[in-house]
N, C-alpha and C positions, 0 to 999 in steps of 0.2 A: 784718888791718884794713888797707884800702886808703884812699887819699886821693883826694878830688875835686880837680880842676884848673879854673882859670879856661877858660872857654870864651868865645870872642869871635865870636858870630855878626855877620853882616854888617848894618850899619845902612843902611836904604834909604829911599827917598822912595815912599810909596804912599798913595792916598787911600782912607780908609774912611768917608767922610762918608755913603756909600750905607747904611751899618750904623748911622748915627746916632752916630759916634764922631769927636770932635775930638782929635787925638793930639799928643804931644809928640816921641816917638821910636818908630820901628818897626824891629824886628829880624827878619831872616829866618832861621828855624831850619832848614828845608829847603824843598824845592820848593813846598810847599802851606801851611806852618805860619808864622805870624807871632806874634810877642809884642810888645806895645806898652803904653805908659803913656799914658793919655788920659782924656777926659771922655765920659761917655755922655750925649749931647744929649737922648735920648728918655726916660730912666729916672730923672733925677735927683728927689730929693724931700728933705724936711728931715730925715729920719733915715738917708739913705743918699746922700751927695753927694760930689763932690770927684774928683779924679784918682784913677784905679784902674788895675789890671793887666788887660788883656784878652788872650786867646789865641784866634787866629783860624785856622780851617782852611779853606783854599779861600775861600769867601765867607760862612762861618757862624761865629759867636762860639761857641766851645766852652767858654770860661771867662771869667768876669767877677767880679773880687773886689769886696768891699765898698769903697766910696768912702773915700778917706783924708781926708775932711772938710776941714779948713782947710789942710791941706798945700799948698804951692805946687809941689812937685815929687815925683816918683817916680822916682828913679834905679835903673836895672835892672842887676844883675851876675849872670852866669850861671856855674854851676860844672857840670862834667860829670863822670859817673862813669867811671872806668877799667875798673872790674870789670863794670859794667852799662852797656853802650853806649847804651841807649835812655832812661837816666834823667838828667834834668837838674834842678838845683836853681836857683831863681830868688830872689835876694836884692832885694827892693824896698825901698829906703831913701827915708822920706818926711821932709819938713822943710820949713821956711820960712826967711825972712830971718835968723832967729836960730839957725838950724843945724838939725841932725839930730834927728828925733823917736824914731828907732829903725828897725828892720828887720823887715818882714814876710817869711816865708819860705815858698816855694811849691815843690812837687815836681810835675815834669812826667815822665810815662812814657808815650811815644807820644802817644795823644790823650787820656789822662787827666791832669787837673791838679786839685791841691787845696792849700789853705793849710795847712801843718803847724804853724804857729805864729809867735810874735813874739819878737824879741830886743831888749830895751831898752837895749842898750849903746850907748855913744858915746864920743867922745875929747874931752877938754878941754885945749886947750893952755894955755900960761902965761898968755894974756891972757884966759882963760875963754871962749874961742870953742868952740862946740859943733861938732865935726868928725865926720865919717863914721868908723864903725868898720870899714866894709867892707874897706878896703885891708889890714887886720890880721886878717881872718878866715882861719882855717885849718879845713878840713873832712874829718873822717876818716869813713869808712863801714864798717859792719859788716853782718851778714847781716839784722839787723832795721831798722836806721836809720842815724842819723848822731850824731857828736859834733862840736860846733862850738866851737873854742877861739879865742884870739887871741894874736898875736905881740907884743902892747903891752898895758899896764895900760888898763882901760877904766872909764868912769863910768856908773853906773847910778842909778836913782831907787829908793830904799828903798820897799818896798811897804807898811811899817807907818808910817815917819814922812814919807813923801813927800820927804825930803831926798836930794840928791845925794851920792854917795859913790864914791870911787875905789877899785876892786878890783885887786889884783895879778893880773897875766895867769895865773900859775900857780894861782890860787884860784878861778877861774870857768870854767864851761863850760856848754854848753846841750846838752841830750840829747833826741834824738827817737827813740822806740822802735818806731815803726812803727804805733802805735795811738793815743796820746794826743798832744795838743799838745806842742810842745817845752817841755822843764822847765829851769829855771834852777837850777844847782848851785853854791853858794858854800862853799868850805871854808876 
């Protein structure tokens, strides 16, 4: 099993208004491919609105995520596979002035992009501020998918009671098997 490492693509200034996109940040992945967080000025509606992830190749949108609705930001962090050079995981953390909502996870293989799931983890500090869990993410890769763990205890929202609880870093992991959405495992 190998691990994915942080990949820092170049952040650039580029105008995509011709595609109907107002953006926050643009990252250049290669000579023709760009990943950005932005708003679709043409396709917004009451069921699918807000900031979203776009992947653009040349002058064509090849991927457009669902809108993050009331999220004020979508911070993008990239992880690159050491074993499979053409594979990149994109962690898209959304949130507002109150803090992080969680992390949408996308897999990019060459020109194929798909959402593989959602991680509901965040970090609560002593003042109960809701911070990003992304700096504490560790990703291992196997032949089928990924195992996502943390180097620090995380806070999640209980699916049954909807209350927040802190989980020991050794007791939680998220698994993507290559077929279904990411699964949360708590032991």
